[in-house]
C-alpha positions in Angstrom: -18.1 -14.6 -9.1 -15.9 -12.7 -6.7 -15.0 -14.1 -3.4 -11.9 -11.9 -2.7 -11.5 -8.1 -3.2 -7.9 -7.1 -3.2 -7.4 -3.4 -2.9 -4.5 -0.9 -3.4 -4.2 1.8 -0.8 -2.7 5.2 -2.1 -5.1 6.7 -4.6 -7.6 4.0 -4.1 -8.8 3.9 -0.5 -7.2 7.0 0.6 -5.8 10.2 -1.1 -2.3 10.3 -2.6 -1.9 13.7 -0.9 -2.1 12.1 2.6 0.9 9.9 1.9 3.0 12.6 0.1 2.1 15.5 2.3 1.8 13.8 5.7 3.4 10.4 5.9 6.5 10.9 3.8 7.6 14.2 5.4 6.9 12.8 9.0 9.2 9.7 8.2 11.9 11.8 6.3 12.2 14.2 9.5 12.3 11.3 11.9 14.7 8.9 10.0 18.1 10.0 11.4 16.9 10.1 14.9 15.1 6.9 14.6 18.1 5.1 13.1 20.4 6.4 15.9 18.1 5.4 18.6 17.2 1.9 17.3 20.2 0.8 15.1 21.4 -1.9 17.5 17.9 -3.5 17.8 18.0 -6.8 15.8 15.0 -6.0 13.5 16.4 -2.5 12.6 20.1 -3.8 12.3 19.0 -6.3 9.8 17.3 -3.7 7.7 20.3 -1.3 7.9 22.6 -4.2 7.0 20.6 -4.9 3.9 20.8 -1.1 2.8 24.4 -1.0 3.8 25.3 -3.9 1.7 23.6 -2.3 -1.3 25.4 0.9 -0.8 28.7 -0.3 0.4 28.3 1.2 3.8 28.4 -0.1 7.4 25.1 -0.2 9.2 26.0 2.8 11.4 27.2 5.0 8.6 25.3 8.4 8.6 25.2 8.0 4.8 22.5 5.4 5.1 20.0 7.8 6.6 20.9 10.4 4.0 20.3 7.7 1.3 17.0 6.7 2.7 15.9 10.3 2.8 16.8 10.7 -0.8 14.8 7.6 -1.6 11.8 9.2 0.1 12.2 12.3 -2.0 12.4 10.0 -5.1 9.3 8.0 -4.0 11.4 4.9 -4.4 9.5 1.7 -3.7 12.4 -0.1 -1.8 11.2 -2.8 0.7 13.6 -1.7 3.4 12.6 1.9 3.2 9.0 0.9 3.5 9.7 -1.3 6.5 11.5 1.6 8.3 8.9 4.1 7.4 6.4 1.7 8.9 8.2 1.6 12.2 8.4 5.4 12.2 4.7 5.8 11.3 3.7 3.5 14.2 4.8 6.1 16.7 3.0 8.8 14.9 -0.3 7.0 14.8 0.0 5.9 18.4 0.7 9.3 19.6 -2.3 10.8 17.6 -0.1 12.9 15.3 -2.4 11.9 12.5 -5.0 9.4 11.3 -5.1 7.7 7.8 -7.1 9.4 5.3 -10.0 7.2 4.0 -12.3 8.4 1.2 -15.9 8.5 2.7 -17.2 5.8 0.3 -14.7 3.3 1.3 -15.5 2.1 4.8 -19.3 1.6 4.0 -18.4 -0.5 1.0 -15.7 -2.5 2.8 -18.1 -3.3 5.7 -20.9 -4.3 3.3 -18.7 -6.6 1.2 -17.2 -8.2 4.3 -20.8 -8.7 5.7 -21.8 -10.3 2.4 -19.0 -12.9 2.7 -16.3 -11.5 0.6 -12.8 -11.8 1.9 -11.1 -8.4 1.8 -7.2 -8.2 1.2 -4.7 -5.5 0.6 -1.7 -5.2 -1.9 0.2 -2.1 -1.5 3.9 -0.9 -2.0 3.8 0.1 1.6 5.0 -2.6 4.0 2.4 -4.9 5.6 3.0 -3.4 9.1 2.3 0.0 7.6 -0.8 -1.2 5.9 -2.1 -2.4 9.3 -1.3 0.9 10.9 -3.1 2.6 8.1 -6.4 0.7 8.4 -6.1 0.3 12.2 -6.0 4.1 12.7 -8.1 5.4 9.8 -10.4 8.4 9.7 -13.3 5.9 9.9 -11.8 4.1 12.9 -10.3 0.6 13.2 -11.0 -1.2 10.0 -8.5 -4.0 10.6 -11.1 -6.7 11.5 -12.4 -6.4 8.0 -9.1 -7.6 6.3 -7.9 -11.1 6.2 -4.7 -10.8 4.1 -2.0 -8.3 3.4 0.7 -8.2 0.6 3.5 -5.9 0.0 6.4 -5.8 -2.5 8.1 -8.8 -0.8 5.8 -10.9 -3.2 7.0 -8.7 -6.1 6.6 -5.4 -7.7 3.1 -4.2 -8.5 3.5 -3.9 -12.3 4.7 -7.4 -12.7 2.3 -10.3 -13.5 4.2 -12.8 -11.3 3.6 -10.8 -8.3 -0.2 -11.4 -8.8 0.4 -15.0 -9.5 2.2 -15.2 -6.0 -0.9 -13.6 -4.4 -3.3 -16.0 -6.1 -1.3 -18.9 -4.9 -1.3 -17.5 -1.3 -5.1 -16.8 -1.5 -5.7 -20.3 -2.7 -8.4 -19.6 -5.1 -9.1 -19.2 -8.8 -7.7 -16.0 -10.2 -11.2 -15.1 -11.7 -12.7 -15.0 -8.2 -10.3 -12.2 -7.1 -11.2 -8.6 -8.0 -8.1 -6.1 -7.9 -8.9 -2.4 -7.2 -6.2 0.1 -8.1 -5.8 3.7 -9.5 -2.7 2.6 -11.5 -3.6 1.2 -14.9 -0.2 -0.5 -15.2 -0.9 -2.5 -12.0 -4.2 -3.4 -13.3 -2.7 -4.6 -16.6 -0.4 -6.9 -14.7 -3.2 -8.3 -12.5 -5.3 -8.9 -15.8 -2.4 -10.8 -17.2 -2.5 -13.1 -14.2 -6.4 -13.5 -15.0 -7.6 -11.5 -12.0 -10.6 -9.3 -12.4 -9.9 -5.6 -12.3 -11.4 -2.2 -11.7 -9.8 1.3 -12.2 -10.5 3.6 -9.3 -10.4 7.0 -10.9 -11.0 9.7 -8.3 -11.3 13.3 -9.3 -9.4 14.4 -6.2 -6.4 12.4 -7.4 -6.9 12.5 -11.2 -8.7 15.6 -12.2 -8.7 14.4 -15.8 -11.0 11.4 -16.2 -9.2 8.5 -17.6 -11.7 7.2 -20.2 -11.7 4.7 -23.2 -8.0 4.1 -24.2 -6.6 5.7 -21.0 -8.5 3.0 -19.0 -6.9 0.4 -21.2 -10.1 -1.8 -21.2 -10.5 -2.0 -17.4 -13.9 -1.2 -15.8 -13.8 2.3 -14.3 -15.4 3.9 -11.3 -15.1 7.0 -9.3 -16.3 5.6 -6.1 -16.3 2.3 -4.2 -20.1 2.8 -4.0 -20.2 2.1 -7.8 -18.5 -1.4 -7.5 -20.7 -4.5 -7.8 -18.5 -7.5 -6.8 
């Protein structure tokens, strides 16, 4: 029995290309100006201090912005980078520069599951504020009221079993009552090790070659949220 549906974002609820072709370039271009304008604000200063400590630089060193831009180019899953990107994306969403891509099958399924009494939660490498921006400014409108919990890499990395154990503890329910949806087999493997139920989202738009049999590593596989039966 499933009572919570825990979903990934990129490649699962929305296209990988939206993140790589819209969000990442927007944040990369805006980073130096954003840091220059906000580096003395306490929240931003704390993040810059964290990166500076890692790199051996002061918070106001231009090298920090350059390093962060290179991390975007590398698609590095760094918690500080994700937090700063989220702040930058907030302006883009609010100014109507873009809305978050949602696959057409996602919003109807989420609404149906929510109406049926399932708790809906998110676990993504993007920061929690960025997750809320995504679902609050989606192609399908404001979906935030559907969600009751958000998790990012502050609970741990997505390919590590203990991250899912932390989430299970936070949700406060048996692992077998949580269904994790992701397009990444290694993430599903880690969730399964923590005894969650799993489902591989294998969208043709993101994965032209179907991942069947051994490629799915034993996880149930669907190509649409409409094919999921919680």
